[in-house]
ZADO-1210 file (C-alpha; in nm, 4 decimals, padded with zeros to 6 digits):
<atoms>
<atom x="-00.5278" y="01.9320" z="09.1501" code="MET" pos="1"/>
<atom x="-00.4168" y="01.9885" z="08.8222" code="GLU" pos="2"/>
<atom x="-00.1677" y="02.3086" z="08.7009" code="GLY" pos="3"/>
<atom x="-00.0076" y="02.5459" z="08.9834" code="VAL" pos="4"/>
<atom x="-00.2007" y="02.4234" z="09.3095" code="ALA" pos="5"/>
<atom x="-00.5294" y="02.4684" z="09.0774" code="GLY" pos="6"/>
<atom x="-00.5527" y="02.7672" z="08.9168" code="LEU" pos="7"/>
<atom x="-00.8055" y="02.9947" z="09.0948" code="PHE" pos="8"/>
<atom x="-00.9502" y="03.2789" z="08.8190" code="ASP" pos="9"/>
<atom x="-01.1008" y="03.5857" z="09.0010" code="VAL" pos="10"/>
<atom x="-01.2654" y="03.7525" z="08.7256" code="HIS" pos="11"/>
<atom x="-01.5690" y="03.5022" z="08.4525" code="VAL" pos="12"/>
<atom x="-01.9075" y="03.5750" z="08.3143" code="HIS" pos="13"/>
<atom x="-02.1936" y="03.3502" z="08.2989" code="LEU" pos="14"/>
<atom x="-02.5055" y="03.4348" z="08.1211" code="PHE" pos="15"/>
<atom x="-02.8463" y="03.2164" z="08.2098" code="PRO" pos="16"/>
<atom x="-02.9259" y="03.0890" z="07.8969" code="PRO" pos="17"/>
<atom x="-03.2773" y="03.2389" z="07.9178" code="GLU" pos="18"/>
<atom x="-03.1245" y="03.5745" z="07.9267" code="VAL" pos="19"/>
<atom x="-02.8921" y="03.5116" z="07.6343" code="THR" pos="20"/>
<atom x="-03.2066" y="03.3706" z="07.3947" code="CYS" pos="21"/>
<atom x="-03.3859" y="03.6557" z="07.4640" code="GLU" pos="22"/>
<atom x="-03.1029" y="03.9280" z="07.4683" code="ILE" pos="23"/>
<atom x="-03.2404" y="04.2066" z="07.2875" code="GLU" pos="24"/>
<atom x="-03.5418" y="04.2172" z="07.4823" code="ARG" pos="25"/>
<atom x="-03.3123" y="04.2566" z="07.7507" code="TYR" pos="26"/>
<atom x="-03.0617" y="04.5205" z="07.6145" code="THR" pos="27"/>
<atom x="-03.3504" y="04.7339" z="07.4492" code="THR" pos="28"/>
<atom x="-03.3637" y="04.9815" z="07.6741" code="GLU" pos="29"/>
<atom x="-02.9864" y="04.9341" z="07.8903" code="ASP" pos="30"/>
<atom x="-02.7592" y="05.1313" z="07.6291" code="VAL" pos="31"/>
<atom x="-02.4760" y="04.9712" z="07.7986" code="PHE" pos="32"/>
<atom x="-02.5291" y="04.6297" z="07.8130" code="LEU" pos="33"/>
<atom x="-02.6666" y="04.6404" z="07.4651" code="HIS" pos="34"/>
<atom x="-02.3222" y="04.8110" z="07.3279" code="SER" pos="35"/>
<atom x="-02.1174" y="04.5274" z="07.5520" code="ILE" pos="36"/>
<atom x="-02.3655" y="04.2436" z="07.3949" code="CYS" pos="37"/>
<atom x="-02.3710" y="04.3599" z="07.0351" code="ASN" pos="38"/>
<atom x="-02.0270" y="04.4125" z="07.0381" code="SER" pos="39"/>
<atom x="-01.7746" y="04.2197" z="06.7995" code="LYS" pos="40"/>
<atom x="-01.6658" y="03.9039" z="06.9077" code="GLY" pos="41"/>
<atom x="-01.9045" y="03.9471" z="07.2558" code="HIS" pos="42"/>
<atom x="-01.9116" y="03.5988" z="07.3828" code="LYS" pos="43"/>
<atom x="-02.1760" y="03.4073" z="07.5889" code="TYR" pos="44"/>
<atom x="-02.0634" y="03.1452" z="07.8043" code="ALA" pos="45"/>
<atom x="-02.3255" y="02.8948" z="08.0576" code="THR" pos="46"/>
<atom x="-02.1613" y="02.6998" z="08.3495" code="VAL" pos="47"/>
<atom x="-02.1679" y="02.4227" z="08.1453" code="GLU" pos="48"/>
<atom x="-01.9263" y="02.6015" z="07.9383" code="ASP" pos="49"/>
<atom x="-01.7151" y="02.6759" z="08.2218" code="LEU" pos="50"/>
<atom x="-01.6615" y="02.4092" z="08.3465" code="LEU" pos="51"/>
<atom x="-01.5393" y="02.2288" z="08.0513" code="GLN" pos="52"/>
<atom x="-01.3154" y="02.5272" z="08.0327" code="SER" pos="53"/>
<atom x="-01.2007" y="02.4742" z="08.3781" code="MET" pos="54"/>
<atom x="-01.1075" y="02.1195" z="08.3317" code="ALA" pos="55"/>
<atom x="-00.8934" y="02.2260" z="08.0101" code="LYS" pos="56"/>
<atom x="-00.7354" y="02.5043" z="08.1405" code="ASN" pos="57"/>
<atom x="-00.6422" y="02.3096" z="08.5432" code="GLY" pos="58"/>
<atom x="-00.8599" y="02.5634" z="08.7098" code="VAL" pos="59"/>
<atom x="-00.9957" y="02.4561" z="09.0344" code="ALA" pos="60"/>
<atom x="-01.1551" y="02.7569" z="09.1527" code="MET" pos="61"/>
<atom x="-01.3556" y="03.0182" z="08.9671" code="ALA" pos="62"/>
<atom x="-01.5676" y="03.3458" z="09.1109" code="ALA" pos="63"/>
<atom x="-01.8708" y="03.3867" z="08.8390" code="VAL" pos="64"/>
<atom x="-02.0720" y="03.6719" z="08.8050" code="SER" pos="65"/>
<atom x="-02.3766" y="03.7459" z="08.6077" code="GLY" pos="66"/>
<atom x="-02.3205" y="04.0451" z="08.3910" code="PHE" pos="67"/>
<atom x="-02.4028" y="04.3659" z="08.5481" code="ALA" pos="68"/>
<atom x="-02.6917" y="04.5717" z="08.4064" code="ALA" pos="69"/>
<atom x="-02.8708" y="04.8932" z="08.5265" code="ASN" pos="70"/>
<atom x="-03.1750" y="04.6865" z="08.5266" code="ASP" pos="71"/>
<atom x="-03.2312" y="04.5829" z="08.9115" code="GLN" pos="72"/>
<atom x="-03.4328" y="04.2560" z="08.8083" code="GLY" pos="73"/>
<atom x="-03.1793" y="04.1025" z="08.5441" code="LEU" pos="74"/>
<atom x="-02.9098" y="04.1645" z="08.7959" code="CYS" pos="75"/>
<atom x="-03.1158" y="03.9158" z="09.0272" code="ARG" pos="76"/>
<atom x="-03.1572" y="03.7023" z="08.7335" code="LEU" pos="77"/>
<atom x="-02.8142" y="03.6571" z="08.6923" code="MET" pos="78"/>
<atom x="-02.7323" y="03.6197" z="09.0505" code="ASN" pos="79"/>
<atom x="-02.9661" y="03.3406" z="09.0820" code="ASP" pos="80"/>
<atom x="-02.8061" y="03.1590" z="08.7434" code="TYR" pos="81"/>
<atom x="-02.4549" y="03.1806" z="08.9437" code="VAL" pos="82"/>
<atom x="-02.6088" y="03.1403" z="09.3032" code="LEU" pos="83"/>
<atom x="-02.7161" y="02.7615" z="09.1649" code="GLU" pos="84"/>
<atom x="-02.4606" y="02.7319" z="08.9894" code="ALA" pos="85"/>
<atom x="-02.2462" y="02.7287" z="09.2929" code="ALA" pos="86"/>
<atom x="-02.4414" y="02.5161" z="09.4846" code="ARG" pos="87"/>
<atom x="-02.4374" y="02.2526" z="09.2324" code="CYS" pos="88"/>
<atom x="-02.0622" y="02.2779" z="09.2325" code="TYR" pos="89"/>
<atom x="-01.9548" y="02.3733" z="09.5511" code="PRO" pos="90"/>
<atom x="-01.6138" y="02.4333" z="09.6055" code="GLY" pos="91"/>
<atom x="-01.5477" y="02.5162" z="09.2295" code="ARG" pos="92"/>
<atom x="-01.7502" y="02.7890" z="09.1693" code="LEU" pos="93"/>
<atom x="-01.7717" y="03.0785" z="09.3977" code="LEU" pos="94"/>
<atom x="-02.0246" y="03.3075" z="09.3323" code="PRO" pos="95"/>
<atom x="-02.0099" y="03.6988" z="09.3152" code="MET" pos="96"/>
<atom x="-02.3367" y="03.8736" z="09.3265" code="ALA" pos="97"/>
<atom x="-02.4219" y="04.2178" z="09.0883" code="VAL" pos="98"/>
<atom x="-02.5817" y="04.4559" z="09.1044" code="VAL" pos="99"/>
<atom x="-02.7196" y="04.8332" z="08.9694" code="SER" pos="100"/>
<atom x="-02.5764" y="05.0679" z="09.2944" code="PRO" pos="101"/>
<atom x="-02.8197" y="05.3674" z="09.1189" code="GLY" pos="102"/>
<atom x="-03.1171" y="05.1875" z="09.1829" code="ARG" pos="103"/>
<atom x="-03.3760" y="05.0837" z="09.4480" code="PRO" pos="104"/>
<atom x="-03.2782" y="04.7244" z="09.6279" code="GLY" pos="105"/>
<atom x="-02.9404" y="04.7180" z="09.6048" code="VAL" pos="106"/>
<atom x="-02.8836" y="04.6313" z="09.9918" code="GLU" pos="107"/>
<atom x="-03.1445" y="04.4245" z="10.0116" code="ALA" pos="108"/>
<atom x="-03.0143" y="04.2292" z="09.6837" code="GLU" pos="109"/>
<atom x="-02.6501" y="04.1592" z="09.8076" code="ILE" pos="110"/>
<atom x="-02.8144" y="04.0672" z="10.1288" code="ARG" pos="111"/>
<atom x="-02.9868" y="03.7976" z="09.9843" code="ARG" pos="112"/>
<atom x="-02.7246" y="03.7133" z="09.7689" code="ALA" pos="113"/>
<atom x="-02.5045" y="03.6754" z="10.0598" code="ARG" pos="114"/>
<atom x="-02.7273" y="03.5209" z="10.2328" code="ASP" pos="115"/>
<atom x="-02.7467" y="03.2363" z="09.9515" code="GLY" pos="116"/>
<atom x="-02.3476" y="03.1709" z="09.9090" code="GLY" pos="117"/>
<atom x="-02.1836" y="03.5307" z="09.7512" code="ALA" pos="118"/>
<atom x="-01.8548" y="03.5618" z="09.8451" code="ALA" pos="119"/>
<atom x="-01.8337" y="03.8979" z="09.6850" code="GLY" pos="120"/>
<atom x="-01.9557" y="04.1498" z="09.4716" code="VAL" pos="121"/>
<atom x="-01.8954" y="04.2483" z="09.1568" code="GLY" pos="122"/>
<atom x="-01.7662" y="04.2831" z="08.8483" code="GLU" pos="123"/>
<atom x="-01.9832" y="04.5948" z="08.8449" code="LEU" pos="124"/>
<atom x="-01.9031" y="04.9372" z="08.5971" code="PHE" pos="125"/>
<atom x="-01.8917" y="05.2438" z="08.7236" code="PRO" pos="126"/>
<atom x="-01.9463" y="05.4167" z="08.4485" code="TRP" pos="127"/>
<atom x="-02.1397" y="05.2337" z="08.2478" code="GLY" pos="128"/>
<atom x="-02.3869" y="05.1888" z="08.5199" code="GLN" pos="129"/>
<atom x="-02.3904" y="05.5306" z="08.6143" code="GLY" pos="130"/>
<atom x="-02.2547" y="05.5616" z="08.9698" code="PHE" pos="131"/>
<atom x="-01.9485" y="05.7422" z="08.9615" code="PRO" pos="132"/>
<atom x="-01.6555" y="05.6267" z="09.2557" code="LEU" pos="133"/>
<atom x="-01.6978" y="05.9466" z="09.3934" code="ASP" pos="134"/>
<atom x="-02.1044" y="05.9678" z="09.4331" code="GLY" pos="135"/>
<atom x="-02.3246" y="05.8433" z="09.7067" code="LYS" pos="136"/>
<atom x="-02.4418" y="05.5531" z="09.5524" code="GLU" pos="137"/>
<atom x="-02.0365" y="05.4439" z="09.5900" code="ALA" pos="138"/>
<atom x="-02.0488" y="05.5134" z="09.9415" code="SER" pos="139"/>
<atom x="-02.3275" y="05.3355" z="10.0068" code="LYS" pos="140"/>
<atom x="-02.1855" y="05.0436" z="09.8232" code="LEU" pos="141"/>
<atom x="-01.8771" y="05.0035" z="09.9683" code="ALA" pos="142"/>
<atom x="-02.0786" y="05.0119" z="10.3287" code="GLY" pos="143"/>
<atom x="-02.2933" y="04.7638" z="10.2410" code="ILE" pos="144"/>
<atom x="-02.0121" y="04.5394" z="10.0983" code="CYS" pos="145"/>
<atom x="-01.7229" y="04.6243" z="10.4116" code="ARG" pos="146"/>
<atom x="-02.0590" y="04.5071" z="10.6703" code="GLU" pos="147"/>
<atom x="-02.0381" y="04.1808" z="10.4961" code="GLY" pos="148"/>
<atom x="-01.7165" y="04.1287" z="10.4184" code="ARG" pos="149"/>
<atom x="-01.7508" y="04.1410" z="10.0831" code="LEU" pos="150"/>
<atom x="-01.4305" y="04.2088" z="09.8575" code="PRO" pos="151"/>
<atom x="-01.5980" y="04.4480" z="09.5517" code="LEU" pos="152"/>
<atom x="-01.4905" y="04.3737" z="09.2162" code="LEU" pos="153"/>
<atom x="-01.4648" y="04.6659" z="09.0164" code="LEU" pos="154"/>
<atom x="-01.4268" y="04.7590" z="08.6278" code="HIS" pos="155"/>
<atom x="-01.1598" y="05.0362" z="08.5673" code="VAL" pos="156"/>
<atom x="-00.9387" y="05.0802" z="08.2266" code="ASN" pos="157"/>
<atom x="-00.6728" y="05.2743" z="08.1261" code="GLU" pos="158"/>
<atom x="-00.7628" y="05.6483" z="08.0045" code="ASN" pos="159"/>
<atom x="-00.5209" y="05.6139" z="07.7400" code="VAL" pos="160"/>
<atom x="-00.4258" y="05.4193" z="07.4102" code="GLY" pos="161"/>
<atom x="-00.7086" y="05.2687" z="07.1768" code="HIS" pos="162"/>
<atom x="-01.0690" y="05.2836" z="07.1798" code="ARG" pos="163"/>
<atom x="-01.2657" y="04.9525" z="07.2277" code="TYR" pos="164"/>
<atom x="-01.6452" y="04.7962" z="07.3429" code="THR" pos="165"/>
<atom x="-01.6557" y="04.8598" z="07.7328" code="GLY" pos="166"/>
<atom x="-01.3722" y="05.1493" z="07.7470" code="LYS" pos="167"/>
<atom x="-01.4948" y="05.3787" z="07.9853" code="GLY" pos="168"/>
<atom x="-01.3867" y="05.6900" z="08.1277" code="ASP" pos="169"/>
<atom x="-01.3154" y="05.6390" z="08.5260" code="ILE" pos="170"/>
<atom x="-00.9857" y="05.7512" z="08.5675" code="SER" pos="171"/>
<atom x="-00.6975" y="05.6464" z="08.8327" code="VAL" pos="172"/>
<atom x="-00.7562" y="05.9434" z="09.0165" code="LYS" pos="173"/>
<atom x="-01.0979" y="05.8351" z="09.1218" code="GLU" pos="174"/>
<atom x="-01.0145" y="05.4863" z="09.1845" code="ALA" pos="175"/>
<atom x="-00.7652" y="05.6104" z="09.3864" code="ALA" pos="176"/>
<atom x="-00.9653" y="05.8319" z="09.5684" code="LEU" pos="177"/>
<atom x="-01.2527" y="05.5506" z="09.6367" code="PHE" pos="178"/>
<atom x="-00.9591" y="05.3456" z="09.8201" code="ALA" pos="179"/>
<atom x="-00.8452" y="05.5847" z="10.0642" code="ALA" pos="180"/>
<atom x="-01.1963" y="05.6675" z="10.1277" code="ALA" pos="181"/>
<atom x="-01.2649" y="05.3230" z="10.1662" code="ASN" pos="182"/>
<atom x="-00.9633" y="05.2127" z="10.3675" code="PRO" pos="183"/>
<atom x="-01.1044" y="04.9165" z="10.5672" code="ASP" pos="184"/>
<atom x="-01.2373" y="04.7547" z="10.2104" code="GLN" pos="185"/>
<atom x="-01.0749" y="04.5181" z="09.9742" code="ASP" pos="186"/>
<atom x="-01.1549" y="04.6123" z="09.6593" code="ILE" pos="187"/>
<atom x="-01.0511" y="04.4387" z="09.2901" code="ILE" pos="188"/>
<atom x="-00.9541" y="04.6959" z="09.0450" code="TYR" pos="189"/>
<atom x="-00.9961" y="04.4422" z="08.6923" code="ALA" pos="190"/>
<atom x="-00.7686" y="04.4920" z="08.3870" code="HIS" pos="191"/>
<atom x="-00.4555" y="04.5696" z="08.6207" code="TRP" pos="192"/>
<atom x="-00.6441" y="04.8790" z="08.7471" code="GLY" pos="193"/>
<atom x="-00.6469" y="05.1039" z="08.4353" code="GLY" pos="194"/>
<atom x="-00.2876" y="05.1716" z="08.5540" code="GLY" pos="195"/>
<atom x="-00.3507" y="05.2601" z="08.9050" code="LEU" pos="196"/>
<atom x="-00.0535" y="04.9814" z="08.9974" code="LEU" pos="197"/>
<atom x="00.2135" y="05.2356" z="08.8415" code="PHE" pos="198"/>
<atom x="00.1249" y="05.4850" z="09.1177" code="TYR" pos="199"/>
<atom x="00.2398" y="05.2826" z="09.4278" code="GLU" pos="200"/>
<atom x="00.5778" y="05.3730" z="09.3076" code="LEU" pos="201"/>
<atom x="00.4295" y="05.6304" z="09.5400" code="MET" pos="202"/>
<atom x="00.4892" y="05.6318" z="09.9077" code="PRO" pos="203"/>
<atom x="00.1435" y="05.7663" z="09.9911" code="GLU" pos="204"/>
<atom x="-00.0081" y="05.6082" z="09.7283" code="LEU" pos="205"/>
<atom x="00.1179" y="05.2620" z="09.8324" code="GLN" pos="206"/>
<atom x="-00.0518" y="05.3042" z="10.1972" code="ARG" pos="207"/>
<atom x="-00.3784" y="05.4441" z="10.1133" code="GLN" pos="208"/>
<atom x="-00.4034" y="05.0996" z="09.8925" code="LEU" pos="209"/>
<atom x="-00.2657" y="04.7958" z="10.0729" code="GLN" pos="210"/>
<atom x="-00.6688" y="04.6728" z="10.0172" code="ARG" pos="211"/>
<atom x="-00.6457" y="04.7083" z="09.6798" code="VAL" pos="212"/>
<atom x="-00.6100" y="04.3760" z="09.4495" code="TYR" pos="213"/>
<atom x="-00.5455" y="04.3958" z="09.0795" code="TYR" pos="214"/>
<atom x="-00.6656" y="04.1209" z="08.8207" code="ASP" pos="215"/>
<atom x="-00.4844" y="04.0543" z="08.5103" code="THR" pos="216"/>
<atom x="-00.8173" y="04.0458" z="08.3031" code="ALA" pos="217"/>
<atom x="-00.7732" y="04.1206" z="07.9427" code="ALA" pos="218"/>
<atom x="-00.4259" y="04.2065" z="07.9964" code="GLY" pos="219"/>
<atom x="-00.2663" y="04.0155" z="07.6744" code="PRO" pos="220"/>
<atom x="-00.4895" y="04.3167" z="07.4836" code="PHE" pos="221"/>
<atom x="-00.3635" y="04.5785" z="07.6491" code="LEU" pos="222"/>
<atom x="00.0421" y="04.5213" z="07.7912" code="TYR" pos="223"/>
<atom x="00.3369" y="04.3821" z="07.7292" code="ASP" pos="224"/>
<atom x="00.4262" y="04.0784" z="07.9291" code="GLN" pos="225"/>
<atom x="00.6721" y="04.2568" z="08.0991" code="LYS" pos="226"/>
<atom x="00.4421" y="04.4289" z="08.3035" code="ILE" pos="227"/>
<atom x="00.4713" y="04.1296" z="08.5476" code="TYR" pos="228"/>
<atom x="00.7960" y="04.1949" z="08.6119" code="LEU" pos="229"/>
<atom x="00.7012" y="04.5685" z="08.6526" code="VAL" pos="230"/>
<atom x="00.4711" y="04.4811" z="08.8942" code="ALA" pos="231"/>
<atom x="00.7117" y="04.2642" z="09.1139" code="ARG" pos="232"/>
<atom x="00.9543" y="04.5853" z="09.0982" code="GLU" pos="233"/>
<atom x="00.6808" y="04.7689" z="09.2211" code="ILE" pos="234"/>
<atom x="00.6243" y="04.5410" z="09.4688" code="GLY" pos="235"/>
<atom x="00.2611" y="04.4105" z="09.4345" code="VAL" pos="236"/>
<atom x="00.2460" y="04.0717" z="09.3554" code="LEU" pos="237"/>
<atom x="00.0920" y="03.9766" z="09.6708" code="SER" pos="238"/>
<atom x="-00.2084" y="04.1334" z="09.5868" code="ARG" pos="239"/>
<atom x="-00.2061" y="04.0500" z="09.1864" code="LEU" pos="240"/>
<atom x="-00.5073" y="03.7715" z="09.0578" code="LEU" pos="241"/>
<atom x="-00.5510" y="03.5972" z="08.8115" code="LEU" pos="242"/>
<atom x="-00.8396" y="03.7037" z="08.6475" code="GLY" pos="243"/>
<atom x="-00.8736" y="03.5750" z="08.2650" code="SER" pos="244"/>
<atom x="-01.2793" y="03.7587" z="08.1997" code="ASP" pos="245"/>
<atom x="-01.3793" y="03.4130" z="08.0757" code="TYR" pos="246"/>
<atom x="-01.5036" y="03.3429" z="07.8102" code="PRO" pos="247"/>
<atom x="-01.3153" y="03.6401" z="07.6416" code="LEU" pos="248"/>
<atom x="-00.9764" y="03.4832" z="07.7169" code="LEU" pos="249"/>
<atom x="-00.8598" y="03.1460" z="07.8558" code="ALA" pos="250"/>
<atom x="-00.6983" y="03.1024" z="08.1965" code="PRO" pos="251"/>
<atom x="-00.3687" y="02.9436" z="08.0418" code="LEU" pos="252"/>
<atom x="-00.2624" y="03.2082" z="07.8200" code="ARG" pos="253"/>
<atom x="-00.2177" y="03.4388" z="08.1189" code="TYR" pos="254"/>
<atom x="00.0165" y="03.1386" z="08.3043" code="ARG" pos="255"/>
<atom x="00.2143" y="03.1139" z="08.0067" code="ARG" pos="256"/>
<atom x="00.2784" y="03.5035" z="07.9957" code="GLU" pos="257"/>
<atom x="00.3613" y="03.4979" z="08.3671" code="MET" pos="258"/>
<atom x="00.6001" y="03.2047" z="08.2821" code="GLU" pos="259"/>
<atom x="00.7529" y="03.3648" z="07.9469" code="ALA" pos="260"/>
<atom x="00.7679" y="03.7072" z="08.1053" code="ALA" pos="261"/>
<atom x="01.0154" y="03.5302" z="08.3548" code="GLY" pos="262"/>
<atom x="00.8795" y="03.5033" z="08.7027" code="LEU" pos="263"/>
<atom x="00.9631" y="03.2134" z="08.8958" code="THR" pos="264"/>
<atom x="00.7254" y="02.8935" z="09.0081" code="ALA" pos="265"/>
<atom x="00.6916" y="03.0330" z="09.3096" code="THR" pos="266"/>
<atom x="00.5544" y="03.3683" z="09.2214" code="GLU" pos="267"/>
<atom x="00.3265" y="03.1933" z="08.9318" code="VAL" pos="268"/>
<atom x="00.1686" y="02.9667" z="09.2419" code="GLU" pos="269"/>
<atom x="00.1325" y="03.3143" z="09.4211" code="MET" pos="270"/>
<atom x="-00.0477" y="03.5299" z="09.1475" code="VAL" pos="271"/>
<atom x="-00.2698" y="03.2058" z="09.0136" code="CYS" pos="272"/>
<atom x="-00.4022" y="03.0752" z="09.3374" code="GLY" pos="273"/>
<atom x="-00.1946" y="03.1696" z="09.6537" code="GLU" pos="274"/>
<atom x="-00.3316" y="03.5566" z="09.6579" code="ASN" pos="275"/>
<atom x="-00.6787" y="03.4585" z="09.5688" code="ALA" pos="276"/>
<atom x="-00.7497" y="03.1823" z="09.8836" code="ARG" pos="277"/>
<atom x="-00.5758" y="03.4484" z="10.0906" code="ARG" pos="278"/>
<atom x="-00.8388" y="03.6919" z="09.9826" code="LEU" pos="279"/>
<atom x="-01.1401" y="03.5524" z="09.9454" code="PHE" pos="280"/>
<atom x="-01.0956" y="03.2315" z="10.2475" code="PHE" pos="281"/>
<atom x="-00.9479" y="03.4035" z="10.5372" code="ARG" pos="282"/>
<atom x="-01.2702" y="03.4395" z="10.7119" code="THR" pos="283"/>
<atom x="-01.4818" y="03.1983" z="10.8927" code="GLU" pos="284"/>
<atom x="-01.7717" y="03.1945" z="10.6320" code="GLU" pos="285"/>
<atom x="-01.5929" y="02.9856" z="10.3650" code="HIS" pos="286"/>
<atom x="-01.3830" y="02.7052" z="10.3632" code="MET" pos="287"/>
<atom x="-01.0442" y="02.7218" z="10.2553" code="HIS" pos="288"/>
<atom x="-00.9511" y="02.5137" z="09.9284" code="VAL" pos="289"/>
<atom x="-00.6161" y="02.3796" z="09.9227" code="ASP" pos="290"/>
</atoms>
């Protein structure tokens, strides 16, 4: 495999072509999804687009999901697409299941997706899909994922700075409390956890967040590249994951920022692949990828 032991991108979105062709119909009653799909610069990617990008960027494996909607039926369509894609390209695509935690059928859909090969759940949007992290829906979701040994990818963003489409109001406090309430659940907080990693300088938070991972998705739009050195000093590089938010950005942009910031080759390899492989393949359900 090319690149740093073959890059492993944990944050990728695909849209089924049949959904993209009728996106206005699907978003008519979903205010959140409508805002995302009509935002400036929003891109749609198919599995074929992704495979071309992976070859260009030296990505060996990608954890892929559809886009979480409020409609459980639409989530199912998204899941069907990524599950089939993973069956067609085993060892390259790792499917993630999306669900609407506030709607009926969450447990059944996660179980169905897991039986079909899903290796995790997410990316889900607590504010956009209307399930606060201190609510019963989030608690139930964590229980289902814990039982299925499925990492849970949640969107968390910074609560300060410029506004942009998709910026929600879930705070780092809520994210920290959710992790503390579910200490046996592997959680990936997207977008650097909205800055939650900085609070791991507090000893009690570091103890509570041992099963929390952070991905780098959209980082170049949010933080100076020195954040990688800060993550090293805080001691969370072993739980930092390459996430591109493809098709928003290409994975190589992140790798170049890591190198420019001054991470060692060993540290770059850890963030760009080793950490994700350890997270997703430490159980017997999935074959290890070298």
